[in-house]
Residue frames as a rotation matrix with the C-alpha (Angstrom) as fourth column:
MET 1
-0.067 0.906 0.417 -24.97
-0.886 -0.246 0.392 -123.02
0.458 -0.343 0.820 26.34
THR 2
-0.983 -0.171 0.059 -26.07
-0.176 0.832 -0.526 -125.63
0.040 -0.528 -0.848 28.89
SER 3
-0.152 0.968 -0.201 -29.29
-0.448 0.114 0.887 -127.56
0.881 0.225 0.417 29.45
ARG 4
-0.089 0.221 0.971 -31.09
-0.977 0.171 -0.128 -128.77
-0.195 -0.960 0.201 32.52
PRO 5
-0.917 -0.241 0.319 -31.11
-0.219 0.970 0.102 -132.55
-0.334 0.024 -0.942 33.03
GLY 6
-0.412 0.779 0.473 -33.80
0.662 0.612 -0.432 -134.16
-0.626 0.135 -0.768 30.89
SER 7
0.694 0.664 -0.276 -34.28
0.296 -0.614 -0.732 -131.12
-0.656 0.427 -0.623 28.74
ALA 8
-0.027 -0.670 0.742 -32.79
0.993 0.065 0.095 -130.12
-0.112 0.739 0.664 25.44
VAL 9
0.708 0.353 0.612 -33.76
0.458 -0.889 -0.018 -126.48
0.538 0.293 -0.791 25.96
PRO 10
-0.404 -0.913 0.058 -30.91
0.530 -0.286 -0.799 -124.21
0.746 -0.292 0.599 27.07
THR 11
0.039 0.388 -0.921 -31.37
0.982 -0.187 -0.037 -122.56
-0.186 -0.903 -0.388 30.46
ASP 12
0.881 0.346 0.322 -32.14
0.403 -0.906 -0.129 -118.77
0.247 0.243 -0.938 30.65
ALA 13
0.720 -0.621 -0.308 -28.88
-0.018 -0.461 0.887 -118.15
-0.693 -0.634 -0.343 32.49
THR 14
-0.336 -0.904 0.265 -26.86
0.246 0.188 0.951 -119.19
-0.909 0.385 0.159 29.46
MET 15
0.476 0.550 0.686 -29.09
0.823 -0.003 -0.568 -117.91
-0.310 0.835 -0.454 26.67
PRO 16
-0.632 -0.728 0.267 -27.27
0.775 -0.599 0.201 -115.33
0.013 0.334 0.942 24.52
ARG 17
0.003 0.601 -0.799 -28.59
0.480 -0.702 -0.526 -111.79
-0.877 -0.382 -0.291 25.16
PRO 18
0.563 0.236 0.792 -29.74
0.820 -0.279 -0.499 -109.66
0.103 0.931 -0.351 22.22
PRO 19
-0.538 -0.815 0.213 -27.49
0.784 -0.577 -0.227 -106.74
0.308 0.045 0.950 21.42
ALA 20
-0.144 0.444 -0.884 -28.38
0.696 -0.590 -0.410 -103.59
-0.703 -0.675 -0.224 23.31
GLU 21
0.699 0.406 0.589 -29.90
0.702 -0.549 -0.454 -100.68
0.139 0.731 -0.668 21.41
PRO 22
-0.344 -0.867 0.362 -27.38
0.731 -0.489 -0.477 -97.89
0.590 0.101 0.801 20.72
THR 23
0.729 0.539 -0.423 -27.42
0.683 -0.533 0.499 -95.26
0.044 -0.653 -0.756 23.45
GLU 24
0.711 -0.513 0.481 -25.53
-0.362 -0.853 -0.375 -92.12
0.603 0.092 -0.792 24.34
GLN 25
-0.133 -0.859 -0.494 -22.12
0.221 0.460 -0.860 -92.69
0.966 -0.224 0.129 25.88
VAL 26
0.566 0.319 -0.760 -22.02
0.765 0.140 0.629 -93.06
0.306 -0.938 -0.165 29.64
LEU 27
0.587 -0.285 0.758 -21.05
-0.202 -0.958 -0.204 -89.86
0.784 -0.033 -0.620 31.39
ARG 28
-0.410 -0.741 -0.531 -18.18
0.574 0.243 -0.782 -89.57
0.708 -0.626 0.326 33.86
PRO 29
0.160 0.488 -0.858 -18.98
0.979 -0.188 0.076 -88.08
-0.124 -0.852 -0.508 37.28
ASP 30
-0.352 -0.359 -0.864 -17.37
0.359 -0.905 0.230 -84.75
-0.865 -0.229 0.447 36.24
GLU 31
-0.986 0.024 0.163 -19.41
0.150 -0.267 0.952 -84.50
0.066 0.963 0.260 32.98
LEU 32
-0.251 0.953 -0.170 -22.86
-0.156 -0.213 -0.964 -83.28
-0.955 -0.215 0.203 32.01
ARG 33
-0.380 0.251 0.890 -24.96
0.880 0.394 0.264 -84.18
-0.284 0.884 -0.371 28.98
ARG 34
-0.583 0.112 -0.805 -25.34
-0.083 -0.994 -0.078 -80.91
-0.808 0.022 0.589 27.09
PHE 35
-0.074 0.556 -0.828 -26.67
-0.973 -0.221 -0.061 -82.03
-0.217 0.801 0.558 23.69
THR 36
0.325 0.286 0.901 -28.23
-0.084 0.958 -0.274 -85.25
-0.942 0.014 0.335 22.42
THR 37
-0.583 -0.519 0.625 -27.29
0.513 0.361 0.778 -86.86
-0.630 0.775 0.056 19.08
ALA 38
0.217 0.758 0.614 -30.46
0.976 -0.158 -0.151 -85.37
-0.017 0.632 -0.774 17.49
GLU 39
0.848 0.075 -0.525 -29.55
0.181 -0.972 0.153 -81.85
-0.499 -0.224 -0.837 18.68
ARG 40
-0.119 -0.972 -0.205 -26.00
-0.068 -0.198 0.978 -82.17
-0.991 0.130 -0.043 17.37
TRP 41
-0.537 -0.067 0.841 -27.12
0.754 0.410 0.514 -83.38
-0.379 0.910 -0.169 13.97
VAL 42
0.646 0.744 0.172 -29.64
0.756 -0.593 -0.277 -80.53
-0.104 0.309 -0.945 13.65
HIS 43
0.651 -0.465 -0.601 -26.84
-0.131 -0.848 0.514 -78.11
-0.748 -0.256 -0.612 14.42
ARG 44
-0.380 -0.883 0.276 -24.34
0.139 0.240 0.961 -79.77
-0.915 0.403 0.031 12.05
THR 45
-0.268 0.331 0.905 -26.66
0.943 0.283 0.175 -80.04
-0.199 0.900 -0.388 9.05
THR 46
0.824 0.561 -0.080 -27.95
0.540 -0.820 -0.190 -76.52
-0.172 0.114 -0.978 9.52
ALA 47
0.383 -0.765 -0.517 -24.35
-0.180 -0.611 0.771 -75.21
-0.906 -0.202 -0.372 9.80
VAL 48
-0.546 -0.588 0.596 -23.22
0.458 0.386 0.801 -77.04
-0.701 0.710 0.059 6.64
THR 49
0.094 0.673 0.734 -26.23
0.996 -0.056 -0.076 -75.84
-0.010 0.738 -0.675 4.65
MET 50
0.862 0.186 -0.472 -25.74
0.281 -0.950 0.139 -72.28
-0.423 -0.253 -0.870 5.93
MET 51
0.007 -0.959 -0.285 -22.02
-0.100 -0.284 0.954 -72.28
-0.995 0.022 -0.098 5.02
VAL 52
-0.453 -0.096 0.887 -22.78
0.795 0.407 0.450 -73.59
-0.404 0.908 -0.108 1.52
ALA 53
0.575 0.751 0.324 -25.32
0.817 -0.546 -0.185 -70.82
0.038 0.372 -0.928 1.02
ILE 54
0.760 -0.315 -0.568 -22.88
-0.001 -0.876 0.483 -68.15
-0.650 -0.366 -0.666 2.34
VAL 55
-0.279 -0.952 0.128 -19.88
0.113 0.099 0.989 -69.35
-0.954 0.290 0.080 0.31
THR 56
-0.292 0.215 0.932 -21.82
0.941 0.240 0.240 -69.68
-0.172 0.947 -0.272 -2.94
ALA 57
0.801 0.595 -0.064 -23.33
0.585 -0.801 -0.127 -66.22
-0.127 0.065 -0.990 -2.32
ALA 58
0.360 -0.755 -0.549 -19.82
-0.097 -0.615 0.782 -64.77
-0.928 -0.228 -0.295 -1.92
PHE 59
-0.613 -0.621 0.489 -18.71
0.401 0.289 0.869 -66.30
-0.681 0.729 0.072 -5.24
LEU 60
0.004 0.691 0.723 -21.83
1.000 0.006 -0.011 -64.98
-0.012 0.723 -0.691 -6.95
TYR 61
0.851 0.524 -0.037 -21.72
0.525 -0.844 0.114 -61.42
0.029 -0.116 -0.993 -5.63
LEU 62
0.506 -0.745 -0.435 -18.02
-0.119 -0.560 0.820 -60.56
-0.855 -0.363 -0.371 -5.18
PRO 63
0.872 -0.118 -0.475 -16.32
-0.487 -0.116 -0.866 -59.82
0.047 0.986 -0.159 -8.54
GLN 64
-0.078 -0.995 0.064 -12.93
-0.996 0.075 -0.052 -60.99
0.047 -0.068 -0.997 -7.29
LEU 65
-0.461 -0.005 0.887 -14.33
-0.342 0.924 -0.173 -64.41
-0.819 -0.383 -0.427 -6.46
ALA 66
0.591 0.804 0.066 -16.72
-0.212 0.233 -0.949 -64.59
-0.779 0.547 0.308 -9.40
GLU 67
0.443 -0.502 -0.743 -13.73
-0.895 -0.196 -0.402 -64.45
0.056 0.843 -0.536 -11.80
LEU 68
-0.572 -0.738 0.359 -12.41
-0.779 0.625 0.044 -67.68
-0.257 -0.255 -0.932 -10.34
VAL 69
-0.280 0.613 0.738 -15.54
0.014 0.772 -0.636 -69.68
-0.960 -0.168 -0.225 -11.18
GLY 70
-0.965 -0.095 -0.246 -16.29
-0.243 -0.039 0.969 -70.91
-0.101 0.995 0.015 -14.68
ARG 71
-0.611 0.775 -0.164 -19.67
0.499 0.538 0.679 -72.65
0.615 0.333 -0.715 -14.08
ARG 72
-0.916 0.228 0.331 -21.71
-0.373 -0.789 -0.488 -69.82
0.149 -0.570 0.808 -12.66
ARG 73
-0.040 0.970 -0.239 -25.02
-0.706 0.142 0.694 -71.55
0.707 0.196 0.679 -13.39
LEU 74
-0.007 -0.050 -0.999 -23.98
0.397 0.916 -0.049 -74.47
0.918 -0.397 0.013 -11.19
LEU 75
-0.899 -0.388 -0.204 -23.20
0.356 -0.374 -0.857 -72.09
0.256 -0.843 0.474 -8.34
VAL 76
-0.621 0.745 0.246 -26.57
-0.718 -0.666 0.203 -70.47
0.315 -0.051 0.948 -8.72
THR 77
0.184 0.719 -0.670 -28.30
-0.326 0.688 0.649 -73.84
0.927 0.099 0.361 -8.51
VAL 78
-0.289 -0.395 -0.872 -26.35
0.659 0.579 -0.480 -74.92
0.694 -0.714 0.093 -5.47
HIS 79
-0.988 -0.073 0.135 -27.07
-0.025 -0.791 -0.611 -71.56
0.151 -0.607 0.780 -3.77
GLU 80
-0.295 0.952 0.079 -30.79
-0.773 -0.286 0.567 -71.74
0.562 0.106 0.820 -4.50
TRP 81
0.335 0.472 -0.815 -31.22
0.008 0.864 0.504 -75.31
0.942 -0.175 0.286 -3.17
SER 82
-0.563 -0.566 -0.602 -29.00
0.630 0.177 -0.756 -74.73
0.535 -0.805 0.258 -0.07
GLY 83
-0.898 0.266 0.351 -31.12
-0.383 -0.864 -0.327 -71.70
0.216 -0.428 0.877 0.80
VAL 84
0.007 0.981 -0.192 -34.43
-0.711 0.140 0.689 -73.52
0.703 0.131 0.699 0.36
LEU 85
0.253 0.031 -0.967 -33.19
0.303 0.947 0.109 -76.48
0.919 -0.321 0.230 2.45
LEU 86
-0.619 -0.621 0.481 -32.03
-0.226 -0.445 -0.866 -74.31
0.752 -0.645 0.134 5.35
PRO 87
-0.159 0.579 0.799 -35.16
-0.981 -0.184 -0.062 -74.77
0.111 -0.794 0.598 7.51
LEU 88
0.372 0.428 -0.824 -35.30
-0.473 0.851 0.229 -78.55
0.799 0.305 0.519 6.84
PRO 89
-0.535 -0.600 -0.595 -32.90
0.173 0.612 -0.772 -79.83
0.827 -0.516 -0.223 9.58
LEU 90
-0.913 0.230 0.336 -34.85
-0.403 -0.386 -0.830 -77.97
-0.061 -0.894 0.445 12.29
ALA 91
0.025 0.981 -0.191 -38.19
-0.980 0.062 0.188 -79.13
0.197 0.182 0.963 10.84
VAL 92
0.195 -0.020 -0.981 -37.00
-0.121 0.992 -0.044 -82.74
0.973 0.128 0.191 11.04
GLY 93
-0.775 -0.613 -0.154 -35.54
0.107 0.113 -0.988 -82.12
0.623 -0.782 -0.022 14.49
LEU 94
-0.437 0.681 0.587 -38.94
-0.854 -0.519 -0.033 -81.13
0.282 -0.516 0.809 15.81
GLY 95
0.455 0.598 -0.660 -39.77
-0.407 0.799 0.443 -84.80
0.792 0.067 0.607 15.92
PHE 96
-0.175 -0.618 -0.767 -37.31
0.572 0.570 -0.590 -85.21
0.801 -0.542 0.254 18.83
ARG 97
0.744 0.560 -0.365 -38.20
0.595 -0.305 0.744 -84.25
0.305 -0.770 -0.559 22.38
SER 98
0.059 -0.789 -0.611 -34.72
0.856 -0.275 0.437 -82.94
-0.513 -0.549 0.660 23.19
VAL 99
-0.725 -0.311 0.615 -34.81
0.643 -0.627 0.440 -80.56
0.249 0.714 0.654 20.24
ARG 100
0.155 0.892 0.424 -38.24
0.417 -0.448 0.791 -79.25
0.896 0.054 -0.441 21.23
ALA 101
0.651 0.055 -0.757 -37.05
0.757 -0.117 0.643 -78.79
-0.053 -0.992 -0.118 24.83
ASP 102
-0.423 -0.868 -0.258 -34.06
0.789 -0.493 0.365 -76.69
-0.445 -0.049 0.894 23.73
LEU 103
-0.521 0.324 0.789 -36.33
0.508 -0.625 0.592 -74.60
0.685 0.710 0.161 21.48
ARG 104
0.607 0.785 -0.125 -38.48
0.558 -0.309 0.770 -73.82
0.565 -0.537 -0.626 24.47
ARG 105
0.281 -0.602 -0.748 -35.41
0.805 -0.276 0.525 -72.71
-0.522 -0.749 0.407 26.42
LEU 106
-0.696 -0.639 0.327 -34.25
0.709 -0.540 0.454 -70.52
-0.114 0.548 0.829 23.51
ASN 107
-0.307 0.693 0.653 -37.65
0.466 -0.488 0.738 -68.91
0.830 0.531 -0.173 23.11
ARG 108
0.711 0.592 -0.380 -38.00
0.596 -0.220 0.772 -68.01
0.373 -0.775 -0.510 26.75
PHE 109
-0.209 -0.732 0.648 -36.26
0.165 -0.680 -0.714 -64.79
0.964 -0.042 0.263 27.81
ARG 110
0.397 0.368 -0.841 -36.03
0.817 0.274 0.507 -65.02
0.417 -0.888 -0.192 31.56
PRO 111
0.999 0.034 0.030 -35.26
0.016 -0.879 0.477 -62.23
0.042 -0.476 -0.878 34.13
GLU 112
0.425 -0.905 0.011 -31.64
0.199 0.105 0.974 -63.42
-0.883 -0.411 0.225 34.51
ASP 113
0.085 -0.384 0.919 -31.18
0.988 0.152 -0.028 -63.04
-0.129 0.911 0.392 30.76
HIS 114
0.823 0.230 0.519 -31.88
0.319 -0.943 -0.089 -59.30
0.470 0.239 -0.850 30.97
GLY 115
0.818 -0.574 0.023 -29.18
-0.287 -0.374 0.882 -58.97
-0.498 -0.728 -0.471 33.68
TRP 116
0.224 -0.765 0.603 -26.78
0.575 0.603 0.552 -61.10
-0.787 0.224 0.576 31.65
ALA 117
0.341 -0.039 0.939 -27.23
0.902 -0.269 -0.338 -59.00
0.266 0.962 -0.057 28.48
TRP 118
0.949 0.011 0.314 -26.79
-0.053 -0.979 0.196 -55.71
0.310 -0.202 -0.929 30.37
ARG 119
0.624 -0.767 0.149 -23.62
-0.222 0.009 0.975 -56.92
-0.749 -0.642 -0.165 32.14
ALA 120
0.238 -0.528 0.815 -22.25
0.805 0.577 0.139 -58.40
-0.544 0.623 0.562 28.90
MET 121
0.640 0.075 0.765 -22.60
0.600 -0.671 -0.436 -55.06
0.481 0.737 -0.475 27.15
ARG 122
0.900 -0.241 0.364 -20.83
-0.384 -0.833 0.398 -53.28
0.207 -0.498 -0.842 30.00
HIS 123
0.343 -0.763 0.547 -18.17
-0.741 0.139 0.657 -55.78
-0.578 -0.631 -0.518 31.09
GLY 124
-0.434 -0.463 -0.773 -18.01
-0.840 0.519 0.160 -58.46
0.327 0.718 -0.614 28.34
THR 125
0.451 0.715 -0.534 -19.43
-0.521 0.697 0.493 -61.94
0.725 0.055 0.687 28.30
ARG 126
-0.264 -0.622 -0.737 -16.77
0.279 0.682 -0.676 -63.35
0.923 -0.384 -0.007 30.65
ARG 127
-0.980 -0.107 -0.169 -18.13
0.196 -0.342 -0.919 -61.15
0.041 -0.933 0.356 33.44
ALA 128
-0.542 0.834 0.099 -21.80
-0.430 -0.377 0.821 -61.30
0.722 0.403 0.563 32.52
GLY 129
-0.429 0.388 0.816 -22.82
-0.865 0.083 -0.494 -63.48
-0.259 -0.918 0.300 35.46
PRO 130
-0.631 0.188 0.753 -24.92
-0.045 0.960 -0.277 -66.59
-0.775 -0.208 -0.597 35.79
ALA 131
-0.357 0.530 -0.769 -26.84
-0.933 -0.168 0.317 -68.01
0.038 0.831 0.555 32.80
GLY 132
0.479 0.606 0.635 -29.06
-0.521 0.778 -0.350 -70.98
-0.707 -0.164 0.688 32.07
LYS 133
0.269 -0.397 0.877 -28.32
0.569 0.800 0.187 -73.61
-0.777 0.449 0.442 29.41
PHE 134
-0.025 -0.279 0.960 -28.29
0.917 -0.389 -0.090 -70.79
0.399 0.878 0.265 26.83
ASN 135
-0.531 -0.196 -0.824 -27.23
0.583 -0.791 -0.188 -67.25
-0.615 -0.580 0.534 27.72
ALA 136
0.352 0.749 -0.562 -29.00
0.159 -0.639 -0.752 -64.17
-0.922 0.175 -0.344 26.40
GLY 137
-0.246 -0.526 -0.814 -26.55
-0.746 -0.433 0.506 -63.74
-0.618 0.732 -0.286 23.54
GLN 138
-0.964 -0.149 0.222 -27.18
-0.016 0.860 0.510 -67.23
-0.267 0.488 -0.831 22.32
LYS 139
-0.205 0.972 0.112 -30.92
0.671 0.223 -0.707 -66.75
-0.712 -0.070 -0.698 22.55
LEU 140
0.357 0.308 -0.882 -30.86
-0.268 -0.870 -0.413 -63.50
-0.895 0.384 -0.228 20.62
TYR 141
-0.592 -0.653 -0.472 -28.56
-0.681 0.092 0.727 -65.03
-0.431 0.752 -0.499 17.98
ALA 142
-0.845 0.326 0.425 -30.82
0.411 0.904 0.123 -68.06
-0.344 0.278 -0.897 17.52
ALA 143
0.151 0.964 -0.218 -33.97
0.493 -0.264 -0.829 -65.86
-0.857 0.018 -0.515 17.30
PHE 144
0.162 -0.126 -0.979 -32.36
-0.611 -0.791 0.001 -63.55
-0.774 0.598 -0.206 14.65
VAL 145
-0.832 -0.529 -0.166 -31.03
-0.462 0.495 0.736 -66.46
-0.307 0.689 -0.656 12.57
ALA 146
-0.617 0.651 0.442 -34.36
0.595 0.753 -0.279 -68.25
-0.515 0.091 -0.852 12.66
GLY 147
0.383 0.772 -0.507 -36.35
0.255 -0.616 -0.745 -65.15
-0.888 0.156 -0.433 11.65
SER 148
0.048 -0.418 -0.907 -33.86
-0.755 -0.610 0.242 -64.00
-0.654 0.673 -0.345 8.99
THR 149
-0.866 -0.330 0.375 -33.70
-0.042 0.796 0.603 -67.52
-0.498 0.507 -0.704 7.50
LEU 150
-0.068 0.927 0.370 -37.44
0.753 0.291 -0.591 -67.33
-0.655 0.239 -0.717 6.78
VAL 151
0.571 0.210 -0.794 -37.02
-0.190 -0.907 -0.376 -63.87
-0.799 0.365 -0.478 5.25
MET 152
-0.403 -0.820 -0.407 -34.10
-0.668 -0.041 0.743 -65.09
-0.626 0.571 -0.531 3.15
VAL 153
-0.731 0.227 0.643 -36.05
0.440 0.878 0.190 -68.10
-0.522 0.422 -0.742 1.90
GLY 154
0.313 0.948 -0.058 -39.02
0.594 -0.243 -0.767 -65.92
-0.741 0.205 -0.639 1.06
THR 155
0.471 -0.222 -0.854 -37.03
-0.515 -0.855 -0.061 -63.26
-0.716 0.469 -0.517 -0.80
GLY 156
-0.603 -0.792 0.097 -34.90
-0.446 0.435 0.782 -65.95
-0.662 0.429 -0.615 -2.41
LEU 157
-0.349 0.578 0.738 -37.96
0.663 0.709 -0.242 -67.64
-0.662 0.405 -0.630 -3.89
ILE 158
0.710 0.561 -0.426 -39.08
0.144 -0.708 -0.692 -64.35
-0.689 0.430 -0.583 -5.38
LEU 159
0.081 -0.772 -0.631 -35.64
-0.806 -0.423 0.414 -64.02
-0.586 0.475 -0.656 -7.05
TRP 160
-0.708 -0.357 0.609 -35.70
-0.072 0.895 0.441 -67.65
-0.702 0.268 -0.659 -8.14
PHE 161
-0.319 0.716 0.621 -39.14
0.933 0.352 0.074 -67.31
-0.165 0.603 -0.780 -9.75
PRO 162
-0.880 -0.161 -0.446 -39.20
0.185 -0.983 -0.009 -63.67
-0.437 -0.091 0.895 -10.87
HIS 163
-0.790 0.605 0.099 -42.29
0.000 -0.161 0.987 -64.12
0.613 0.780 0.127 -13.05
LEU 164
-0.130 0.775 -0.619 -44.40
0.860 0.399 0.319 -64.62
0.494 -0.490 -0.718 -9.93
ALA 165
0.158 0.171 -0.973 -43.90
0.768 -0.640 0.012 -61.05
-0.620 -0.749 -0.232 -8.62
ALA 166
0.931 0.195 0.309 -44.05
0.343 -0.759 -0.553 -57.48
0.127 0.621 -0.774 -9.98
LEU 167
0.231 -0.912 0.338 -40.91
0.447 -0.209 -0.870 -55.51
0.864 0.352 0.359 -10.68
ASP 168
0.098 -0.209 0.973 -41.10
-0.637 -0.764 -0.100 -53.35
0.764 -0.610 -0.208 -7.57
VAL 169
0.886 0.248 0.392 -41.55
-0.459 0.589 0.664 -56.46
-0.066 -0.769 0.636 -5.42
ARG 170
0.746 -0.666 -0.016 -38.48
0.602 0.685 -0.410 -58.05
0.284 0.296 0.912 -7.02
THR 171
0.078 -0.729 0.680 -36.47
0.009 -0.682 -0.731 -54.89
0.997 0.064 -0.047 -6.49
GLY 172
0.374 0.117 0.920 -37.42
-0.853 -0.345 0.391 -54.81
0.363 -0.931 -0.030 -2.78
ALA 173
0.990 -0.003 0.141 -36.70
-0.053 0.917 0.395 -58.51
-0.130 -0.398 0.908 -2.41
THR 174
0.489 -0.868 0.088 -33.25
0.539 0.221 -0.813 -58.09
0.686 0.445 0.576 -3.96
PHE 175
0.038 -0.440 0.897 -32.45
-0.448 -0.810 -0.379 -55.23
0.893 -0.388 -0.228 -1.64
VAL 176
0.569 0.236 0.788 -33.53
-0.822 0.175 0.542 -57.12
-0.010 -0.956 0.293 1.53
HIS 177
0.981 -0.193 -0.031 -31.93
0.190 0.980 -0.064 -60.38
0.043 0.057 0.997 0.39
ASP 178
0.318 -0.924 0.212 -28.53
0.361 -0.089 -0.928 -58.80
0.877 0.371 0.305 -0.33
TRP 179
-0.106 -0.383 0.917 -28.23
-0.617 -0.698 -0.363 -56.66
0.780 -0.604 -0.163 2.82
LEU 180
0.680 0.417 0.603 -29.65
-0.732 0.422 0.535 -59.33
-0.032 -0.805 0.592 5.10
ALA 181
0.853 -0.458 -0.250 -27.18
0.342 0.852 -0.395 -61.85
0.395 0.252 0.884 3.66
LEU 182
-0.018 -0.896 0.444 -24.35
-0.030 -0.443 -0.896 -59.43
0.999 -0.029 -0.019 4.63
VAL 183
0.130 0.148 0.980 -25.66
-0.922 -0.347 0.174 -59.14
0.366 -0.926 0.091 8.19
ILE 184
0.953 0.274 0.130 -26.01
-0.301 0.906 0.299 -62.93
-0.036 -0.324 0.945 8.50
GLY 185
0.595 -0.777 -0.207 -22.53
0.328 0.470 -0.820 -63.44
0.734 0.420 0.534 7.22
VAL 186
-0.194 -0.631 0.751 -21.08
-0.463 -0.616 -0.637 -61.06
0.865 -0.472 -0.173 9.82
LEU 187
0.347 0.411 0.843 -23.04
-0.938 0.129 0.323 -62.72
0.024 -0.902 0.430 12.64
VAL 188
0.985 -0.039 -0.171 -22.00
0.024 0.996 -0.087 -66.21
0.173 0.081 0.981 11.56
LEU 189
0.141 -0.989 0.032 -18.36
0.188 -0.005 -0.982 -65.12
0.972 0.145 0.185 11.57
GLY 190
-0.208 -0.150 0.967 -18.86
-0.816 -0.519 -0.256 -63.74
0.540 -0.842 -0.015 15.08
HIS 191
0.767 0.535 0.356 -20.50
-0.640 0.682 0.355 -67.00
-0.053 -0.500 0.865 16.15
LEU 192
0.759 -0.558 -0.335 -17.54
0.331 0.775 -0.539 -68.98
0.561 0.298 0.773 14.79
ARG 193
-0.119 -0.830 0.545 -15.10
-0.228 -0.511 -0.829 -66.61
0.966 -0.223 -0.129 16.51
MET 194
0.146 0.298 0.943 -16.85
-0.973 -0.129 0.192 -67.16
0.179 -0.946 0.271 19.86
ALA 195
0.969 0.247 -0.025 -16.81
-0.244 0.966 0.085 -70.96
0.046 -0.076 0.996 19.31
PHE 196
0.458 -0.866 -0.200 -13.09
0.331 0.375 -0.866 -71.05
0.825 0.330 0.458 18.52
LYS 197
-0.228 -0.543 0.808 -12.35
-0.586 -0.587 -0.559 -69.08
0.778 -0.601 -0.184 21.70
ASP 198
0.046 0.356 0.933 -14.11
-0.969 0.245 -0.046 -71.73
-0.245 -0.902 0.356 23.78
PRO 199
-0.669 -0.402 -0.626 -12.72
-0.605 0.784 0.143 -75.27
0.433 0.474 -0.767 23.20
GLU 200
-0.903 0.363 0.230 -15.07
0.086 0.678 -0.730 -76.85
-0.421 -0.639 -0.644 25.80
SER 201
-0.009 0.936 -0.353 -18.10
-0.525 -0.305 -0.795 -75.44
-0.851 0.178 0.494 24.01
ARG 202
-0.041 -0.092 -0.995 -16.90
-0.975 0.223 0.020 -76.97
0.220 0.971 -0.099 20.74
HIS 203
-0.934 -0.342 -0.104 -16.29
-0.299 0.907 -0.296 -80.26
0.195 -0.245 -0.950 22.57
GLY 204
-0.561 0.791 0.244 -19.87
-0.120 0.214 -0.970 -80.17
-0.819 -0.573 -0.025 23.84
MET 205
0.308 0.704 -0.640 -21.29
-0.789 -0.186 -0.585 -79.67
-0.531 0.685 0.499 20.37
ARG 206
-0.229 -0.467 -0.854 -19.03
-0.874 0.485 -0.031 -82.40
0.428 0.739 -0.519 18.93
THR 207
-0.857 -0.203 -0.473 -19.57
-0.023 0.933 -0.360 -85.05
0.514 -0.298 -0.804 21.62
GLY 208
0.178 0.984 0.016 -22.63
0.062 -0.028 0.998 -83.85
0.982 -0.177 -0.066 23.52
ARG 209
0.588 -0.028 -0.808 -20.72
0.786 0.254 0.563 -83.82
0.190 -0.967 0.171 26.83
VAL 210
0.249 -0.530 0.810 -19.13
-0.189 -0.847 -0.496 -80.97
0.950 -0.030 -0.311 28.80
GLY 211
-0.590 -0.531 -0.608 -17.21
0.527 0.317 -0.789 -80.79
0.612 -0.786 0.093 32.03
ARG 212
0.430 0.753 -0.498 -19.13
0.866 -0.188 0.464 -79.80
0.256 -0.630 -0.733 35.17
ALA 213
-0.218 -0.567 -0.794 -16.49
0.716 -0.646 0.265 -77.21
-0.663 -0.511 0.547 36.00
TRP 214
-0.954 -0.118 0.275 -17.09
0.288 -0.609 0.739 -75.47
0.080 0.784 0.615 32.64
ALA 215
-0.169 0.975 0.146 -20.88
0.574 -0.023 0.818 -75.65
0.801 0.222 -0.556 33.04
ARG 216
0.322 0.268 -0.908 -20.61
0.937 -0.224 0.267 -74.23
-0.132 -0.937 -0.323 36.55
ARG 217
-0.532 -0.633 -0.563 -18.52
0.506 -0.770 0.388 -71.33
-0.680 -0.078 0.729 35.23
GLU 218
-1.000 0.023 -0.010 -20.31
-0.021 -0.533 0.846 -70.53
0.014 0.846 0.534 31.97
HIS 219
-0.297 0.952 -0.081 -23.88
-0.307 -0.015 0.952 -71.75
0.904 0.307 0.297 32.58
THR 220
-0.920 -0.259 0.295 -24.26
-0.332 0.115 -0.936 -71.73
0.209 -0.959 -0.192 36.35
LEU 221
-0.220 0.912 0.346 -28.05
-0.880 -0.033 -0.475 -71.94
-0.422 -0.409 0.809 36.55
TRP 222
0.470 0.372 -0.801 -28.17
-0.728 0.676 -0.113 -74.87
0.500 0.636 0.588 34.10
GLU 223
-0.446 -0.717 -0.536 -25.49
-0.210 0.666 -0.715 -76.74
0.870 -0.206 -0.448 35.99
ARG 224
-0.818 0.219 0.532 -27.49
-0.557 -0.074 -0.827 -76.23
-0.141 -0.973 0.183 39.14
GLU 225
0.229 0.967 -0.116 -30.59
-0.963 0.207 -0.175 -77.67
-0.145 0.152 0.978 37.49
GLU 226
0.375 -0.122 -0.919 -28.66
-0.496 0.811 -0.311 -80.78
0.783 0.572 0.243 36.41
ARG 227
-0.719 -0.610 0.333 -27.47
-0.600 0.303 -0.740 -81.62
0.351 -0.732 -0.584 39.94
PRO 228
-0.382 0.572 -0.726 -29.14
0.530 0.779 0.334 -84.52
0.757 -0.258 -0.600 41.74
GLN 229
0.512 0.718 0.471 -31.63
0.007 -0.552 0.834 -83.32
0.859 -0.424 -0.288 44.35
ASP 230
0.845 -0.200 -0.496 -29.43
0.533 0.246 0.809 -84.44
-0.039 -0.948 0.315 47.23
GLU 231
-0.242 -0.970 -0.009 -26.57
0.956 -0.240 0.167 -82.28
-0.164 0.032 0.986 45.85
GLY 232
-0.487 0.066 -0.871 -28.60
0.208 -0.959 -0.190 -79.12
-0.848 -0.274 0.454 45.66
GLY 233
-0.946 0.198 0.257 -30.51
0.247 -0.072 0.966 -79.66
0.210 0.978 0.019 42.45
PRO 234
-0.529 0.811 0.250 -34.16
-0.779 -0.581 0.235 -78.62
0.336 -0.070 0.939 42.00
ALA 235
-0.690 0.355 0.630 -36.67
-0.306 0.647 -0.699 -80.53
-0.656 -0.675 -0.338 44.03
GLY 236
-0.919 0.383 0.097 -39.11
0.303 0.527 0.794 -82.81
0.253 0.759 -0.600 42.25
ASP 237
-0.346 0.878 0.332 -42.87
-0.456 -0.466 0.758 -82.34
0.820 0.111 0.561 42.07
């Protein structure tokens, strides 16, 4: 540090700057920001909690797997708590603007989504046409998982505290819980299969960044929204 003549106070030009607050990594010109850190952590923690619930359920209900486990009571406890905690990551994520913005996108089924879903059923997702940040399949999957999670938590609490409900209610809760768990397991496996077939999509969820070329091919309408105005993006207000 240096000082001006006649002053013992260091000049502003040589004062050490405070460390910058942590921010998202700078994007390259050929990249787009797909998910923020908050969005990625909501997805990761929800995925881990969901997988713990599914795996423990498999060990509890499949005889071939149940024989491999000695401490069944521990598995039951882990399954109960992982199920109850499933909605927590999203509930915490609601405090972040980016998470709320994506929820609005997921909850809005636009005209192009109807066309995408129809073409996907006829020709497959690769030829389904333009989509926004989330295609119709992703929106339907998110809606089903969100709704079924609430049902699973509700029926699970009835099974956890059986003295709070009548026998016929517990019987119905068991039926719904078991069959809905099977449907969720199949859908999650399908979700993982789609993710493993698309490395760039996994990269986007891992780092928050995707290539513009991938976005233009898979989520054309979203890529168009993200362009600067002078490059054909949406005009401002």
